[in-house]
C-alpha positions in Angstrom: 0.0 0.0 0.0 1.1 3.4 -0.8 0.8 6.3 1.6 -1.6 9.2 0.7 0.2 11.6 2.8 3.3 12.4 0.6 5.7 10.4 2.6 4.4 11.3 6.1 3.6 8.3 8.2 0.0 8.3 9.2 -1.5 7.6 12.7 -4.0 5.2 11.2 -6.8 7.7 11.4 -5.8 9.4 8.1 -4.2 12.2 10.0 -0.4 13.0 9.3 2.1 13.3 12.0 4.3 16.3 12.1 2.5 19.4 13.3 -0.6 17.3 14.2 1.4 14.8 16.1 -0.3 13.1 18.9 1.2 13.9 22.3 0.5 11.4 25.2 2.7 13.2 28.0 -0.3 14.0 30.2 -1.5 10.6 30.3 1.8 9.1 31.0 2.5 11.7 33.6 -0.9 11.0 35.3 -0.1 7.3 35.4 3.3 7.7 36.8 2.2 10.2 39.5 -0.8 8.2 40.4 1.4 5.1 41.0 4.1 6.9 42.8 1.3 8.7 44.8 -0.2 5.2 45.7 3.1 4.1 47.0 3.7 7.4 49.0 0.1 7.9 50.2 1.1 8.0 53.9 3.3 11.2 53.2 1.7 14.6 52.7 3.9 15.1 49.6 3.3 11.7 48.1 -0.4 11.5 48.9 -1.7 15.0 48.5 0.7 16.8 46.0 1.2 13.8 43.8 -2.4 12.9 43.9 -3.4 16.3 42.9 -0.9 16.4 40.2 -2.1 13.0 38.8 -5.8 14.1 38.9 -4.8 17.3 36.8 -2.6 15.7 34.3 -5.2 12.8 34.0 -8.0 15.2 33.2 -5.7 17.0 30.7 -4.7 13.9 29.1 -8.2 12.5 29.0 -9.4 15.7 27.3 -6.7 15.6 24.7 -7.4 12.0 23.9 -11.2 12.9 23.6 -10.1 15.6 21.1 -8.1 13.1 19.1 -4.7 14.6 19.8 -3.6 11.9 22.2 -3.9 8.0 22.1 -3.8 7.2 25.7 -7.1 8.3 27.3 -7.5 5.0 29.3 -4.1 5.6 30.8 -5.0 9.2 31.7 -8.2 8.0 33.4 -6.3 5.3 35.3 -3.9 7.9 36.5 -6.5 10.5 37.6 -8.4 7.7 39.5 -5.1 6.5 41.4 -4.5 10.2 42.0 -8.0 10.8 43.3 -7.9 7.7 45.7 -4.5 8.7 46.7 -5.5 12.3 47.6 -8.6 11.0 49.5 -6.7 8.5 51.6 -3.9 10.9 52.3 -6.4 13.7 53.4 -8.3 11.4 55.7 -4.8 10.1 57.2 -3.7 13.7 57.6 -7.0 14.6 59.3 -6.8 11.6 61.7 -3.3 12.7 62.4 -4.0 16.2 63.3 -6.9 14.9 65.5 -4.7 12.8 67.4 -2.0 15.4 67.9 -4.6 17.9 69.0 -6.2 15.4 71.5 -6.0 15.7 75.4 -4.7 12.1 75.4 -1.7 13.1 73.3 -1.0 16.2 75.4 -1.1 13.9 78.5 1.3 11.7 76.6 3.7 14.4 75.8 3.7 15.7 79.4 4.4 12.1 80.7 7.3 11.7 78.4 8.8 15.2 79.3 8.7 14.2 83.0 10.0 10.5 82.4 13.4 9.8 83.8 13.9 6.2 82.5 13.2 4.2 79.6 10.6 2.1 81.7 8.7 5.3 82.7 8.5 6.2 79.1 7.1 2.8 78.2 4.6 3.3 81.0 3.6 6.7 79.4 3.2 4.8 75.9 1.0 2.0 77.6 -1.1 4.7 79.6 -1.6 6.5 76.0 -2.6 3.3 74.4 -5.1 2.6 77.0 -6.8 6.1 76.9 -7.0 6.0 73.2 -8.6 2.4 73.3 -11.1 3.7 75.9 -12.2 6.6 73.8 
């Protein structure tokens, strides 16, 4: 078969590459950021920042695929979904962490640790803290 695009390699959809070349960078970035975010969800940077970036790049990549200027719309969607899940889980963990740190039990634990003079006293503080949290 001969090409109808004067020597240009087609994309399979009758569109020449060159100035109309399909770019898949946003979809690839979304997927990579989503995967790394899932692996680092327990950190504020990994979960919130990377998750948010994965969602943004995923949406941009999906929109490009829908317009026909990218070929990896599914990859962009998967990256955005992973990013959104990472963002939600990280936000919940962050909220729980802030709640624990601001709790009366944690403040009592900190006071106890500051006054402890030995390792066994610090272990007693930890046991008391665990007991107070479980009773709550």
